[in-house]
KEDREN-956468 format. One record per atom (N, C-alpha, C): x, y, z; residue in one letter. Coordinates in steps of 0.2 Angstrom, whole numbers, plus 5000, padded with zeros to 4 digits. Layout:
N
XYZA...
//
This chain:
149
501749365073M501549415068M502149445065M502549405061G503149425058G503149475053G503749495051G503749545046G503849525039G503449565035R503349545027R503849595024R504349565020A504849615016A504449645011A504549705009A504249735003A504849744998A504649754992P505249754987P505749804989P506449784987R506949834988R506949894984R507149954986D507150004982D507750004978D508349984982R508949984978R509349924979R509749884974P510049824976P510549834982P510449784987G510949784993G510549824998G510049864998A509649895003A509349855007A509149865014P508749825018P508049835015P507749775015A506949775013A506549815018A506149855015A505649885019A505149845022A504949855028V504449815032V503749855031V503249815029D502549845029D502349855037D502049915039R501949935046R501249955046R500849945052L500249965052L500149985059L499950055060F499850075067F499150055069F499150025076V498549995079V498350045085V497650075083D497350115088D497050075094D496850105100T496450075105T495850045102T495450075098S494850045096S494949985093S495449965089A495549905086A495849855091A496249875095W496449825101W495849795104W495449845106Y494949835111Y494449785107Y494349795101A493849755097A494149695096A494849685095H495149615094H495049575101H495149605106V494949565113V494349555114V493849595113N493149595115N492749545110N492549495112R492249445107R491449475105R491249515110R490649545109R490649605105R491149635104D491149695099D491049675092D490549715089P490349705083P490949695077P491449735078A492049735074A492549675075A492349635080H492949585083H493149535078H492649515074A492949455069A493349505063A493149555061A493449585056A494249615058A494249635065V494849655067V495349605069V495049555071R495549485072R495849465066R495449455061D495549435055D496149485052D496049545052L496549595049L497149585053L497149595060L497749595064L498149525063L497849465064S498149405063S498349385056S498049415051G498249405044G498749455042G498849505046F499349555043F500149525043F500449535038S501149495037S501649545039S501549615040G502049665042G502049665049G502349725052R502349735059R501849775061R501549765066L501049805070L501349855075L501149915074V501449965079V500950005083V501150015089T500650045093T501150085098T500750135102S501250175107S501150165114S501550185118N501450175125N500850215127N500650275124Y499950295126Y499350255124Y499350225118V498850175116V498850115121V499450095123F499550035128F499050055134F499250115137D498950135143D498150145143D497950175136E497250185135E496850115135E497250065131T496950005130T496849965136T497349955140V497349915146V496849955151V496850015151T496350055156T495650035154T495550045147L494750025144L494649955146L495149905145C494949835147C494849825154C495249855159V495149835166V494449865168V494249925165I493549955167I492949905163I493049885158R492449855154R492549775156R493149755156M493249675156M493549645162M493749685166G494149655172G494949655171G495149645178H495849645178H496249585175H495949535175K496249475172K496349485164K495849505161V495849515154V496349575152V496349635157A496849685156A497449665155A497649625161S498349595162S498549555156S498149515154R498249475148R498449515141R497949565140V498049615135V498749655135V498849675142G499449715142G500049675141G500149615143E500649565142E500749545134E500249545131A500249535124A500549595120A500249655122L500549715119L501249725121L501549695126L502249705128L502649655124L502349605121D502749555118D502949585111D503549585110V503849615103V503649565098V503449505098S503249465093S502549485090S502049525095V501449545093V501549615090V501949655093A501849725090A502449765093A502649825089D503149865091D502849925096D503049925101L502749975106L503250025106L503050085103V503550135102V503250195107V503850215111R503650275116R503650345113R503150375116I503050445114I503550485118I503950515114E504450565117E504250635119E504650675123P504450735125P504250785119P504650785114P504450825108P503750805105P503650745105D503050715103D502450745107D502550735113E502050755118E501850835117E502350875116R502250945115R501850955108R502050925103A501750935096A501050905097A500950845102A500250825102A499850885105A500050915111W499750955115W499551025110W499951035106E499851095102E499251075096E499351025094H498850995089H498150985093H498150955099F497550955102F497251025104F497651075105R497451145106R497151175100R497451165095R497251195088R496651165085R496551105087R495951055084R495351055088R495251095092A494651095097A494051065094A493951095089E493251065085E493250995083E493750965083A493850895081A493650855086A493750875093R493550835099R493950765099R494650775097Y495150725097Y495250705105Y495450645106S495750635113S496450655112S496750665118F497450685118F497950625115F497650565117T497950505115T498050495107T497450505104D497450515097D497950565094D497950625097C498450665095C499250645095C499250615101T500050575101T500150535096T499550495094S499650445088S499850475082S499350525080F499550555074F500250595073F500450615079V501150645079V501650585078V501550525082L501950475081L502050445074L501450445071M501350415064M501750455059M501750515060R502050565055R502750555057R503050545063R503750545064R503950485061R503650435061L503950365060L503750355052L503350395049G503150395042G502650335040G502250325045L501650285044L501150315041L500750285037T500250315034T499550275034T499550215037R498950175038R498950165046R498250155047A498050145054A497450095054A497450045060A496950005060A496550045066A495950065065A495550115069A494750105067A494350115072L493650105071L493350175070L493550225070D493350285069D493650325064D493350385062D493650425056D494150475058D494350475065D494850535067D495550525062D495750465062F496350455058F496350485051F495750455048R495550475041R495650555040R495250595046R495150665045R495850695046R496350655048E497050685049E497450675043E497250635038G497550615032G497850555031G497650505036F497950435036F497450395033F497650345031E497250285028E496950245034E496350225033I496050185038I496050115035I496350065037V496450005034V495649965034V495449955029P494749925029P494649855032P494049855036L493949795040L493449755037L
//
């Protein structure tokens, strides 16, 4: 899944790369053939010509979900794929991100977000990402665009 160059803003400037944040729900649907969204997510992720971006917290959540629901062998394959730089950019949540996510989590009790989702929101804002592949409305409620499946 290579990078697709966007139009250059100014002559001689490096081309911007289209990036899409991928949430646990999308990774899990991509792997689980029984998931109702499997085909749509598979087509979206395999057809995306930019860079897929995820976080170490989403990695943890995805591998854990896979080991619980699909077994260790599948979880190991998923983990290896997510660690492959040709598949996705795995960006680490840094200590300031964790603090900001914790504050967001505490402020938005009514939303019932997971802490991992809060780290994703903070990371997306830090990286300037506006779009996410996700199967719930949490990202949309936070002002991000959910890529249609």
